[in-house]
N, C-alpha and C positions, 0 to 999 in steps of 0.2 A: 136646196142646199146641197144635196148629194151630187147633183149635176155639177155645181160649182166646184165642190171638192174634187170630183173626178177630173174636171178640166185642169185644175192646177196640179193635181198629181201627174197627169199626163205631161204637162209642160215641164215639171220638175224632172221627170224621167228621161227627158231628151238627152241628158248627159249620161244616161244609163244608171249612174249612181252619183250622189253628192256626198262624198266622204266627210267625216267629221273633221279631220285634220290630217296632218302629214303622218307618215308611217312611224310607228313607235318601236322602241327597242324591245321586241318580244323574242329575241334570239334565244332566250333561255328555254323556250319550248321546242321540243323536237319536231313539231309539226307547224312551226311558226309561219312557214310559207303558205299554209292553207288558211291562215287567219285573214279575213277580209277587213275587219274593223280594228286594225292594230292599235290605233290611237285610243279607241274606247277601251279596249282590253288593257292597254298600258295604264290608263287613268285608274281603272278599278284595281289593277295590280298595285300601283303606287299607293293607293288608299288602303291596301290590305283587305280588299273585299273579295277578290277572286285569286285563285292560284291554279296550278296544273295538277296532274295526277302523279302518283308515285313513279310511273315510268317516264316522267318528264314531258308528257304530251299535254296539250290543252283540249284537244278533241272539239274543235269549233263547230263541227257539223252535228254533234250529238244533241238531241232535244234536251231541254232543261226540265227538270222534274219539280213537282210542287214542294217537295221537301227541301230541295236546293234553293228554291225561291224564298221559302220561309227563313232560311238562314241568312240569305242575302238581305232580305228586308229588315230583319232584326238588327243586323249589323249596320245597315244604312240609317235606321231610325235613331239609334243612340249608341254612344260609346259604352254605356253600362246598361244593357237591356234588362238587368235583373231577371235573368232567365227563369222561366217557370219550371216547376218540378214535374209538371204533367200537362196534358192537353185534353180538352173535353171531347175526344173523338175515340170511337171504339177500335179503330184500325191503326193506331199509331204507337201502341204499347212497346213494340220492339224497335221502333225507328230511332236512329241516331239523332234525328232532328226534333225529338219531342220538346226540348226546352224552347227551341225557336218557334215551333208551331204553336206552343202554348202562349208565347209572348205575342205573336202576331194575332192569334185568335182573341186574346184579351183586349186588344186595342182595335179590333174590327178591321185590321188590314187584310187578313185572310179569313175566309169562312169555309165551312164544309156544308154538306147536305145530308139529310137523313141520318145524322149522327156520325157520318164518315168524313174523313179528310182526304183520302186517296193520295197518300204521300208519293207514290211511285207513278202517278199519272203525269203525262206531259202537260205543259202549260201552253196555251195558245197566245198569239200575239196580243189579242185584245184583253185577255185575262191578265197578262203581265202589265199591260198599259193601265188597266183598272187599279191594280195594287199600287203602281207608282203615282197615279193621280191622287189617290187617297193619302199616300205618304207625303205628298207635296202640300197637303192641306186643302185640297179641293173638296167641294161639297159631295160627300159620299152618298147622299140620298138620291143623287142623280143617277147612280149606277146600280140601282135595284129595280126590279120589276121587268115587265116584258120588253121595254125599250132600253134596257141598261147598255146593251152593246152599241146601239146607235149613239147614245150619249157619250160613251167612252171613246168611240172612234172619232166623233166630231171634236171632242175636247183634246184628245191626243194629237190629232192632225193639226189643229189650230195652234197648239203649244209647241209643236215640233218634235214630239216624242217619236213620231214615225219617220222622221227624216233619215234617209239612208237605210231604212228597214223595209225590205220588200217581201218578207214572208206574209202571205195572206192573213188577214185579221183572224180568221177562224182556224188557221192551221197551227200545229205545234211549232213553237219558235225554238231555234237552235241556240247553243251557248254563245255563238258569235253575234247573232242578231240581238240576243237578249242583252249582251253587254252594251251594244249600241243603243238600244232603247233605254236602258237604265242610265247610261251616261247622258243621253239627251235629256232625261228627266232631271238629273242632278244639275244640269245647266239652266234649268228653269228657276224663276223667282219663287222663293218660299212664301207661302201664304200664311198670314197671321189673322185669320178670321175675316169678317166683313164689316163694313161701316154701316152707318144708319140708313143709307140708301140701298143696302144689299150688295154693293160693289165690293169686290175682293180687296183686302188690305194686305199689302206686302210687308215682310220684315225689312226694316230700313237700317242702314248704317248711320254713323255719326253725322254724315253729310246729307242724310235724308235720301240716299240712293237705295233703290231696292236691291236686296241681296239674293244671290242664287243659293240653292240648297247646298252647294259645295262650300260656300262661304259660311253659311249658318251652321251646318253640321260638322264640317271638318276644319274650320278655322283657317281657310285659305284666304289669301289676298288676291283680288281680281284686278287686273289691268286691262282696260278695254279701249280699243281705238281702231281706226281703219288701218289695215296693214298696207303701208305705202312703199315698202321696200324690203327685199331680202336678197339672197345670193343668186336668184333667178333674174330679177329686174328691179328697177326703181321707178315708180310712177312719177316721182318729182324731178327726175333727171333722165330725159330720153336717152336711150342707148347706153345707160349705165346700170350697174348692179352693186349691191353691198358685198362685203367680204364674205367668204364661206362661213356659215355658222352664225350669221348675224340676221336679226329681224328688227324692223322699226315699225312701231305703232305711232300714228299721228298723235302728237301731244305728250309722248313719253320718250324716255331714253332708249338707246339701243339695247336689245336683249340678246344675250349670247345663246341663241337657239336657232336651229335650222327650221325653215318652213318651206312648203312646196309652192310651185307656180300657181296652183289653183286657189291659194288663199290671198293672192294679191288683189287689192281693191275691196276686200271683204272686211266687215267689222269683226274683229277677232278678240277673244278673251285669252289672256295668259294668266295662269294661276301659279302663285308662289307661296311657299311657307318656309320661314327661317332662311330666306335668301336662296332657296332652291326651287326650280321650276317643277311643279307637280303635274304629271301627265304630259300633254303636249298642247301647243296652241290650237284653239278651236274657234269656229265661227260663233258669233254672238246669237243668243236665242231671240233677240229682238229683230233680227234681219230677215228680209224676204229676198229670195234668190231664184231666178228662172233663166233657162237657156232656150233660145229659139233658133231654128234653122233658116228662118226667112223673116224679113222685115214685116211682112203682112201678119205674122203671128204676134209680133210685138204690138202692132196696131190693134189687133183684135183684143189683146190683153188690156190695152189702154181703154178701148171703147166699151168692152163688155165686163171687164174685171174691176173697173174703178181705179185703175192706175193711170199715172200720167208722167210726162217728162216736164222739166222746168228749165228756166234760164240758168239755174245753178247746176244742172246736170253736167257731169264731166264725161267726156268721151275719150276712149283709147282704142287704138288699132294695134294689135299685137303688143299691148302694154306701153306703147308710145302715145303721148297726148295727141288728140285729134280734135276736129270741130264737128258740130252737129251734122254738117253736110255729108259726113261719113256714111250715114244711113241711106243716102240717096245714090251711093256708088258702090253697092255691095256686089260681090260675085257669088257664084253658086258654091264657092268654097268657104264663104264667110259664115260664122256662127255668132249669134248675138247673146251675150250674157248681161242681164240687167240686175242691179242690186239696189234694194231699198234698205238703207241702214237702220232707220228708226221707225219702221212700220207706219209711216204716214201716207202710204200709197203713192209716193212720189219717188221715182227711180233716181237715185243719187249718182250712180255710175253706170255707164254703158260700155261694155268691153266687146269689141269685135275681134274675133280671133280667126285668122285664116288657117284652114285645116284641109289636108288632102288625105285621100284614102290610102291606107297602107296595110301590110300584113306582117304579123309578128313572125320572125324567122328564128329567133333565139330568145331564151329567157335568162341565160347566164353566159355573157352579158345580155341585157335586154336590147334587142335589135329588131329593126323592121326593114322590109323592102318597100321602097317608095320611089316612084318614077324610074323604076328599073335599077335603082342603086340600093345597096345595103347601108344602113346607118345605125349606129349605136345611139340609144335614146334613154330618156328618163320618164317616169310616169308624170302626167300632168298633175296628178294628185297622188302622193306617194303611197297612200293606202291601197291603191288599185293594184290588182295582180292580173297577169296576162298568161295566155297559153300559146304555144306554137300553132300557127295557122289562123289565129284570131284576126278578124278585120278590126282595124282601129283608125282613129283620126290622128293624123300627124301634123304638128305645128312646130314652127321654128321661132325662137325668141333669143336674140343676141347670139345667133349662130349655133344654138343648142337645140336639139330636137326633143319634143315631148309628145307623148301619146295618151289618148284616153279612149274608152270603148266607142266603137262606131254606133251611130244611130241607125237602127234597122227600120 
């Protein structure tokens, strides 16, 4: 199992990172340019769960502390946590987080050891994942004992909690990656116990659809569909794009929101409350997404990973419709992205994107040098940030250049 997880982690990392969604409006932070997961931070800001420091900074690279996690978890768990007046630990008497620590301890979300809570200790990636799994309603008995970390990492990987989070499991997680992991968890379906067979039972809406934790806890309405068009391109009309600031999900109306090139073809969730979009559009938790640099890698995934292509699989070259023979005529500059929208191990969409090596020469405006010429570009996925001198992959869609990190 660990080898299989390692294989697919490696495949997923071929794009260097798979951001949650497009860049968010985090301009309110003085250090917003250093935030890697702008969309995740924006979602938690919109929900009132995180904020900056008195000096206006967010400090994305600071490690998150156990006391901070306790407050976050209490606020995520309920709108009225009935904060405790104390906590059963000898080392938290003077901590500002005593009520939150007491709340989390009383519900088994956070525990201490030897009578201590260690509120100022850093939190590792797998420790934060464990708390979020428990909060989602997963079986907490799996996360105790000598093998607790293995069970946490397996469940967190399978549920997508680790998507886009590249801090090692055993290392302290910073505020930026913590927001990403927490947001990933909130996009998961909320568990409401188990049925008579022991299978998990999800919280269902009036139409018997499973509800994400965002819907259950924060009262958001979720619109889900394949993102077929935006201001970058339109999968239904080759050579066309929607107006700036518009996004279309299959089966839904147009949404007045911008989305990046990297979300085209993906199953996307848009959350709204009282007619307003909360956070930013993000990929659906039910989706599987890999990128390969060679057709043989796709073949290996299909043969050894249990995936397949079908007669209904749709093919696109640089976001224009193509036929299956496309895979037989690839160049060394072509990268293959495959998307399984409904987790049935059949790839629904194959995107072949032609990309050339380039070097970033400016960040304001974002520009690269490619084929001896300098071009102003946009990020392939708007959450990505770049530095001068960085090697990147350059692609053109409808005459506009986009870049993403190069695969080393």
